[in-house]
Every structure is written in structure tokens, then in C-alpha cells.
C-alpha positions in Angstrom: -19.5 230.9 -7.7 -21.1 234.0 -6.4 -22.7 232.8 -3.1 -22.1 230.7 -0.1 -23.9 229.1 2.9 -22.2 228.3 6.2 -23.2 225.4 8.3 -21.8 225.2 11.8 -22.0 222.3 14.1 -23.5 223.0 17.5 -21.8 221.6 20.6 -23.4 218.3 21.6 -22.7 216.5 24.9 -23.5 213.1 23.3 -21.6 213.2 20.0 -18.1 214.5 19.2 -17.8 217.1 16.5 -16.0 214.6 14.2 -19.0 212.2 14.4 -21.4 215.0 13.6 -19.3 216.3 10.7 -19.1 212.7 9.3 -23.0 212.5 9.4 -23.5 216.0 8.0 -21.1 215.4 5.1 -22.7 212.0 4.4 -26.1 213.8 4.1 -24.5 216.5 1.9 -23.0 213.9 -0.4 -26.4 212.0 -0.7 -28.1 215.3 -1.3 -25.7 216.2 -4.1 -26.3 212.8 -5.7 -30.0 213.4 -5.7 -29.8 217.1 -6.6 -27.2 216.8 -9.3 -23.5 217.2 -8.9 -21.2 219.6 -10.8 -22.0 223.1 -9.7 -21.8 223.1 -5.9 -18.4 223.1 -4.1 -17.5 222.7 -0.5 -14.8 223.9 1.9 -13.9 223.7 5.5 -12.9 227.2 6.7 -11.6 226.0 10.1 -9.0 223.6 8.6 -5.5 224.4 9.5 -2.1 223.3 8.2 -1.2 219.9 9.4 -4.7 219.4 11.0 -6.3 216.0 11.1 -9.7 217.5 11.7 -11.8 219.5 9.2 -13.3 221.5 12.1 -16.9 222.3 12.9 -17.8 224.4 9.8 -18.9 223.3 6.4 -19.2 226.0 3.7 -21.1 225.4 0.5 -20.2 227.4 -2.6 -22.1 228.0 -5.9 -24.3 230.2 -7.9 -27.0 231.8 -5.7 -29.9 230.0 -7.5 -28.2 226.6 -7.4 -27.4 227.0 -3.7 -31.0 228.1 -2.9 -32.4 225.1 -4.8 -30.1 222.7 -3.0 -30.9 224.1 0.4 -34.6 223.9 -0.4 -34.2 220.2 -1.2 -34.4 219.1 2.4 -31.1 217.2 2.3 -30.3 218.0 6.0 -33.3 216.1 7.4 -32.3 214.7 10.8 -29.4 217.1 11.2 -31.1 220.4 11.8 -31.0 220.1 15.6 -27.2 219.7 15.4 -26.3 222.6 13.1 -26.7 226.4 12.8 -27.6 227.2 9.2 -26.5 230.5 7.8 -28.5 232.3 5.1 -27.2 232.3 1.6 -24.9 235.3 1.1 -22.8 236.8 -1.6 -19.1 236.1 -1.7 -17.2 239.0 -0.2 -15.4 241.2 -2.7 -11.7 240.5 -2.9 -12.0 236.9 -1.9 -9.2 234.7 -2.9 -9.5 231.2 -4.3 -8.3 227.7 -3.7 -8.9 224.2 -4.9 -10.4 221.7 -2.4 -9.9 218.2 -3.6 -10.1 214.6 -2.7 -6.8 212.7 -2.3 -6.9 208.9 -2.4 -4.1 206.9 -0.8 -2.9 203.7 -2.4 -2.8 202.3 1.1 -3.9 198.7 0.7 -0.9 196.4 0.0 -3.3 193.5 -0.7 -5.1 195.5 -3.4 -1.8 196.5 -4.9 -0.6 192.9 -4.9 -3.8 191.7 -6.6 -3.3 194.4 -9.3 0.3 193.4 -9.8 -0.6 189.7 -10.1 -3.3 190.5 -12.7 -1.0 192.8 -14.7 2.2 190.9 -14.6 1.0 187.3 -14.2 3.3 186.6 -11.2 2.6 184.4 -8.2 1.2 185.4 -4.9 4.6 184.9 -3.2 6.3 187.0 -5.8 3.8 189.8 -5.3 4.3 189.6 -1.5 8.0 190.1 -2.0 7.5 193.0 -4.4 4.9 194.7 -2.2 5.3 193.9 1.5 2.7 194.8 4.2 5.0 197.6 5.2 4.2 199.3 1.9 0.9 200.7 3.3 0.9 204.5 3.1 -1.1 206.7 5.3 -1.9 210.3 4.5 -1.4 213.1 7.0 -4.5 214.9 5.7 -7.8 215.6 7.5 -10.5 213.2 6.5 -14.2 212.4 6.9 -15.4 208.8 7.5 -18.1 207.8 5.1 -20.0 204.6 4.6 -20.2 203.3 1.0 -23.9 202.9 0.0 -22.9 200.1 -2.4 -20.6 197.9 -0.3 -21.6 199.1 3.2 -17.9 199.5 4.1 -16.5 202.5 5.9 -13.7 204.5 4.2 -11.8 207.7 4.9 -12.3 210.6 2.4 -9.1 212.6 2.6 -9.5 216.3 1.8 -6.7 218.6 0.8 -7.0 222.4 0.6 -4.4 223.5 -2.0 -2.6 226.9 -1.6 -4.6 230.1 -1.9 -4.4 231.8 -5.3 -5.6 235.1 -6.7 -7.6 233.9 -9.7 -10.6 231.7 -9.9 -10.5 228.5 -12.1 -13.6 227.0 -13.6 -14.1 223.3 -13.0 -16.6 220.6 -12.3 -17.4 219.5 -8.7 -17.9 215.9 -7.8 -20.7 214.3 -5.8 -18.6 215.2 -2.7 -18.4 218.9 -3.7 -14.7 218.6 -4.4 -12.8 219.3 -7.6 -9.4 218.6 -9.0 -9.3 221.8 -11.0 -12.2 224.1 -10.0 -11.6 226.7 -7.2 -14.0 227.9 -4.5 -13.8 231.4 -3.0 -11.7 231.4 0.2 -12.3 234.0 2.8 
């Protein structure tokens, strides 16, 4: 990844920054699905330790030609009035690296009970005893609210920025621009 593009939300009296970031990221995700996932990563430079918000800046990372092609694909249609779009630029020399990944919480006791019933062949009552409603886990990570295109349901996409490291790691990026093993430049 030798280039980046910064997208910064502009202040808006009608919409909070979190709502605009949710909309921008949804468009980014749909754009990646159409453009082709795998070689464009994303980070949130304003995220802080313990923060619940990802901030007002979205940074795209990739090879210069891939980023230019993606930016030319008109994926931001309808959002341009709400963001300042930086020009593609080279990654600064000496930039460090970090993995930005999705974390999924096993937060639905009902889903865990259905799985237990299917795997162990136990009754619903036994599953309720094994997995009470209090077993729901919440994550203390920042997130974006997205709407599933297939089910229409809204879900939180939790994002974790792992510790900064000196060396880059190659990896594949998902249709969310996140990776379990690939790093993005951090500066």
C-alpha cells in the first residue's frame, strides 16, 4: 500500500457525525463490492483508545492505481456535499503499520441457544439453563451501524485497531476494507 485518500465529514446542522459516517461507510462498502474487494484497506485516524466513535475521518489505503480507479467509480454519489475529499497522496516515509479488523460479538443468547440445541440435541429449557439471557456480551469497541442488503436488518460493525507495529504485513481486505492479517500504513 503506497497511497491513501482522506475523506473528512463536514459539520452538518441536520445530521450528527455518527449518522454521516454510517452512511459514508455503507456507500464505501457497496462501492467495494462493485469494484472488487481485496486490495483497498480502511482506517479511522481519529479513533482513540476506549473511544466508542470512529471519528469524522475515513482514510482509504491501497496501491495508487487501485485507489484512483476506486475513487473514479462514483461510489460516493449522494455524499459529496457532506465530505471533504482529499487527493490521492503517497504514504509518508517512515509510516508505521497496524491491522484494522472487524470483531464480531457472540451477543445473541437466542442464537447461541439455537446452535446448542442443534449441536447437542437438548431441549429448549435445557438450552435456557445453559445459556441465560444474561450471557449477552457487548463489546467496548467503536462501531458503525450498517443495514444488511439481504435481510434489511441493522447491525453494528465493530472495528478494532490493533497495536501499531514497525513492519507491514501483506493480507487480503474484505468488502468492508478490513483485514485479519493485512496492515495499513498508520500515520
